MMTF fields as JSON, N, C-alpha, C and O atoms, coordinates in Angstrom:
{
  "mmtfVersion": "1.0.0",
  "mmtfProducer": "UNKNOWN",
  "numBonds": 155,
  "numAtoms": 156,
  "numGroups": 39,
  "numChains": 1,
  "numModels": 1,
  "chainsPerModel": [1],
  "groupsPerChain": [39],
  "chainIdList": ["A"],
  "bondAtomList": [4, 2, 8, 6, 12, 10, 16, 14, 20, 18, 24, 22, 28, 26, 32, 30, 36, 34, 40, 38, 44, 42, 48, 46, 52, 50, 56, 54, 60, 58, 64, 62, 68, 66, 72, 70, 76, 74, 80, 78, 84, 82, 88, 86, 92, 90, 96, 94, 100, 98, 104, 102, 108, 106, 112, 110, 116, 114, 120, 118, 124, 122, 128, 126, 132, 130, 136, 134, 140, 138, 144, 142, 148, 146, 152, 150],
  "bondOrderList": [1, 1, 1, 1, 1, 1, 1, 1, 1, 1, 1, 1, 1, 1, 1, 1, 1, 1, 1, 1, 1, 1, 1, 1, 1, 1, 1, 1, 1, 1, 1, 1, 1, 1, 1, 1, 1, 1],
  "groupList": [{"groupName": "MET", "atomNameList": ["N", "CA", "C", "O"], "elementList": ["N", "C", "C", "O"], "formalChargeList": [0, 0, 0, 0], "bondAtomList": [1, 0, 2, 1, 3, 2], "bondOrderList": [1, 1, 2], "singleLetterCode": "M", "chemCompType": "L-PEPTIDE LINKING"}, {"groupName": "ASN", "atomNameList": ["N", "CA", "C", "O"], "elementList": ["N", "C", "C", "O"], "formalChargeList": [0, 0, 0, 0], "bondAtomList": [1, 0, 2, 1, 3, 2], "bondOrderList": [1, 1, 2], "singleLetterCode": "N", "chemCompType": "L-PEPTIDE LINKING"}, {"groupName": "SER", "atomNameList": ["N", "CA", "C", "O"], "elementList": ["N", "C", "C", "O"], "formalChargeList": [0, 0, 0, 0], "bondAtomList": [1, 0, 2, 1, 3, 2], "bondOrderList": [1, 1, 2], "singleLetterCode": "S", "chemCompType": "L-PEPTIDE LINKING"}, {"groupName": "ALA", "atomNameList": ["N", "CA", "C", "O"], "elementList": ["N", "C", "C", "O"], "formalChargeList": [0, 0, 0, 0], "bondAtomList": [1, 0, 2, 1, 3, 2], "bondOrderList": [1, 1, 2], "singleLetterCode": "A", "chemCompType": "L-PEPTIDE LINKING"}, {"groupName": "GLN", "atomNameList": ["N", "CA", "C", "O"], "elementList": ["N", "C", "C", "O"], "formalChargeList": [0, 0, 0, 0], "bondAtomList": [1, 0, 2, 1, 3, 2], "bondOrderList": [1, 1, 2], "singleLetterCode": "Q", "chemCompType": "L-PEPTIDE LINKING"}, {"groupName": "LEU", "atomNameList": ["N", "CA", "C", "O"], "elementList": ["N", "C", "C", "O"], "formalChargeList": [0, 0, 0, 0], "bondAtomList": [1, 0, 2, 1, 3, 2], "bondOrderList": [1, 1, 2], "singleLetterCode": "L", "chemCompType": "L-PEPTIDE LINKING"}, {"groupName": "PHE", "atomNameList": ["N", "CA", "C", "O"], "elementList": ["N", "C", "C", "O"], "formalChargeList": [0, 0, 0, 0], "bondAtomList": [1, 0, 2, 1, 3, 2], "bondOrderList": [1, 1, 2], "singleLetterCode": "F", "chemCompType": "L-PEPTIDE LINKING"}, {"groupName": "ASP", "atomNameList": ["N", "CA", "C", "O"], "elementList": ["N", "C", "C", "O"], "formalChargeList": [0, 0, 0, 0], "bondAtomList": [1, 0, 2, 1, 3, 2], "bondOrderList": [1, 1, 2], "singleLetterCode": "D", "chemCompType": "L-PEPTIDE LINKING"}, {"groupName": "THR", "atomNameList": ["N", "CA", "C", "O"], "elementList": ["N", "C", "C", "O"], "formalChargeList": [0, 0, 0, 0], "bondAtomList": [1, 0, 2, 1, 3, 2], "bondOrderList": [1, 1, 2], "singleLetterCode": "T", "chemCompType": "L-PEPTIDE LINKING"}, {"groupName": "ILE", "atomNameList": ["N", "CA", "C", "O"], "elementList": ["N", "C", "C", "O"], "formalChargeList": [0, 0, 0, 0], "bondAtomList": [1, 0, 2, 1, 3, 2], "bondOrderList": [1, 1, 2], "singleLetterCode": "I", "chemCompType": "L-PEPTIDE LINKING"}, {"groupName": "TYR", "atomNameList": ["N", "CA", "C", "O"], "elementList": ["N", "C", "C", "O"], "formalChargeList": [0, 0, 0, 0], "bondAtomList": [1, 0, 2, 1, 3, 2], "bondOrderList": [1, 1, 2], "singleLetterCode": "Y", "chemCompType": "L-PEPTIDE LINKING"}, {"groupName": "HIS", "atomNameList": ["N", "CA", "C", "O"], "elementList": ["N", "C", "C", "O"], "formalChargeList": [0, 0, 0, 0], "bondAtomList": [1, 0, 2, 1, 3, 2], "bondOrderList": [1, 1, 2], "singleLetterCode": "H", "chemCompType": "L-PEPTIDE LINKING"}, {"groupName": "CYS", "atomNameList": ["N", "CA", "C", "O"], "elementList": ["N", "C", "C", "O"], "formalChargeList": [0, 0, 0, 0], "bondAtomList": [1, 0, 2, 1, 3, 2], "bondOrderList": [1, 1, 2], "singleLetterCode": "C", "chemCompType": "L-PEPTIDE LINKING"}, {"groupName": "VAL", "atomNameList": ["N", "CA", "C", "O"], "elementList": ["N", "C", "C", "O"], "formalChargeList": [0, 0, 0, 0], "bondAtomList": [1, 0, 2, 1, 3, 2], "bondOrderList": [1, 1, 2], "singleLetterCode": "V", "chemCompType": "L-PEPTIDE LINKING"}, {"groupName": "PRO", "atomNameList": ["N", "CA", "C", "O"], "elementList": ["N", "C", "C", "O"], "formalChargeList": [0, 0, 0, 0], "bondAtomList": [1, 0, 2, 1, 3, 2], "bondOrderList": [1, 1, 2], "singleLetterCode": "P", "chemCompType": "L-PEPTIDE LINKING"}],
  "groupTypeList": [0, 1, 2, 3, 4, 5, 6, 6, 4, 7, 8, 3, 9, 3, 9, 10, 11, 3, 7, 6, 5, 8, 8, 3, 12, 13, 14, 7, 3, 2, 13, 7, 5, 9, 13, 8, 2, 14, 14],
  "groupIdList": [1, 2, 3, 4, 5, 6, 7, 8, 9, 10, 11, 12, 13, 14, 15, 16, 17, 18, 19, 20, 21, 22, 23, 24, 25, 26, 27, 28, 29, 30, 31, 32, 33, 34, 35, 36, 37, 38, 39],
  "secStructList": [7, 7, 1, 7, 3, 3, 3, 3, 3, 3, 6, 6, 3, 3, 3, 3, 3, 7, 7, 1, 6, 6, 4, 4, 4, 7, 7, 1, 1, 7, 7, 1, 7, 7, 7, 7, 7, 7, 7],
  "xCoordList": [-7.536, -7.317, -7.725, -7.138, -9.075, -9.533, -9.042, -9.118, -8.35, -7.637, -6.601, -6.232, -5.535, -4.144, -3.659, -4.439, -2.575, -2.285, -0.498, 0.288, -0.103, 1.252, 2.029, 1.437, 3.015, 4.06, 5.608, 5.998, 6.178, 6.675, 6.776, 5.73, 7.225, 7.515, 8.306, 7.907, 9.12, 10.044, 9.86, 9.368, 10.342, 10.037, 10.036, 9.081, 10.697, 10.595, 10.03, 10.082, 9.371, 8.669, 7.285, 7.846, 6.244, 5.413, 4.948, 4.555, 5.283, 4.711, 3.681, 3.939, 2.641, 1.291, 1.545, 2.5, 0.391, 0.586, -0.964, -1.642, -1.627, -2.822, -3.575, -3.196, -4.616, -5.014, -5.753, -6.774, -5.031, -5.078, -6.655, -7.212, -7.076, -8.634, -9.508, -10.718, -8.788, -9.252, -8.755, -9.389, -7.668, -7.236, -7.741, -6.765, -8.675, -9.242, -9.596, -9.534, -9.902, -9.851, -8.897, -9.17, -7.556, -6.061, -6.079, -5.89, -6.493, -6.242, -4.865, -3.709, -5.962, -4.804, -3.541, -3.401, -2.555, -0.754, -0.49, -0.186, -0.614, -0.49, 0.581, 1.191, 0.741, 1.958, 2.82, 2.375, 3.793, 5.333, 5.918, 6.931, 5.271, 6.208, 4.873, 4.721, 4.286, 4.286, 4.959, 5.433, 4.875, 5.524, 5.01, 3.963, 4.618, 4.153, 4.569, 5.617, 4.152, 4.461, 3.724, 3.622, 3.149, 1.924, 2.691, 3.873, 1.347, 1.701, 2.249, 2.704],
  "yCoordList": [-1.21, -1.868, -3.062, -3.964, -3.172, -4.38, -4.9, -6.097, -4.767, -5.875, -6.104, -7.218, -5.047, -5.023, -6.744, -7.575, -6.888, -7.739, -7.475, -6.76, -8.152, -8.205, -8.393, -9.132, -8.093, -7.855, -8.535, -9.693, -7.693, -8.141, -7.948, -7.385, -8.028, -7.2, -7.879, -8.828, -7.249, -7.425, -5.998, -4.985, -6.19, -5.412, -3.956, -3.305, -3.287, -1.664, -1.464, -0.253, -2.138, -2.328, -2.924, -3.871, -2.897, -3.809, -2.453, -1.299, -3.446, -3.466, -4.083, -5.263, -3.792, -3.73, -3.741, -3.158, -4.669, -4.527, -4.309, -5.213, -3.214, -3.185, -1.717, -0.546, -2.3, -0.997, -0.424, -0.711, 1.27, 2.69, 2.631, 2.702, 2.51, 2.649, 1.915, 1.846, 1.267, 0.222, 0.827, 0.602, 1.56, 1.664, 2.985, 3.629, 3.599, 4.703, 4.555, 5.584, 3.487, 3.547, 3.533, 3.407, 3.673, 3.907, 5.286, 6.465, 4.342, 5.798, 6.938, 6.796, 8.129, 8.932, 9.128, 8.709, 9.956, 10.036, 7.986, 7.533, 7.473, 5.938, 5.613, 4.544, 6.664, 6.304, 6.947, 7.574, 7.05, 7.374, 7.347, 7.974, 6.652, 6.883, 6.123, 4.961, 6.212, 5.34, 5.521, 6.55, 4.059, 4.412, 4.026, 3.857, 3.565, 3.513, 3.656, 4.301, 3.295, 2.671, 2.579, 1.486, 3.637, 4.047, 3.361, 3.036, 3.217, 2.199, 3.713, 3.409],
  "zCoordList": [3.681, 2.267, 2.359, 2.957, 1.592, 1.247, 0.31, 0.588, -1.101, -1.706, -1.628, -2.0, -1.048, -1.364, -0.851, -0.385, -1.031, -1.139, -0.442, -1.063, 0.851, 1.574, 0.512, -0.275, 0.14, -1.041, -0.003, -0.151, 0.832, 2.22, 3.348, 3.67, 3.964, 4.782, 6.486, 7.161, 6.661, 8.281, 8.931, 8.434, 10.057, 11.723, 10.904, 11.328, 9.98, 9.888, 8.786, 8.573, 7.732, 7.101, 6.021, 5.469, 5.606, 5.271, 3.365, 3.196, 2.606, 1.338, 0.9, 0.66, 0.698, -0.097, -1.302, -1.816, -2.102, -3.656, -3.723, -3.234, -4.272, -4.585, -5.787, -5.789, -6.62, -6.767, -6.423, -5.799, -7.067, -6.396, -6.052, -4.956, -7.075, -6.856, -6.16, -6.373, -5.176, -3.945, -2.572, -1.542, -2.577, -1.273, -0.877, -0.491, -0.804, -0.762, 0.926, 1.599, 1.472, 3.001, 3.912, 5.106, 3.429, 3.72, 4.442, 4.144, 5.853, 7.542, 6.738, 6.339, 6.849, 6.69, 7.636, 8.785, 6.773, 7.884, 8.171, 9.274, 7.44, 7.665, 6.407, 6.367, 5.381, 4.609, 4.035, 3.073, 4.203, 3.987, 2.519, 2.211, 1.734, 0.866, -0.829, -0.452, -1.798, -2.525, -3.912, -4.393, -4.531, -5.628, -6.626, -6.001, -8.111, -8.812, -10.207, -10.232, -11.472, -12.454, -13.6, -14.157, -14.076, -14.856, -15.968, -16.083, -16.956, -17.791, -19.168, -20.271]
}
């Protein structure tokens, strides 16, 4: 994730804020949940 900013992290979770178009490099099977807020 080149331009992703770490929003929150603790021992069980990491939340990143990023533009969907820049997250193409996220490794397969590394994401359990995606939450979006479309316009």
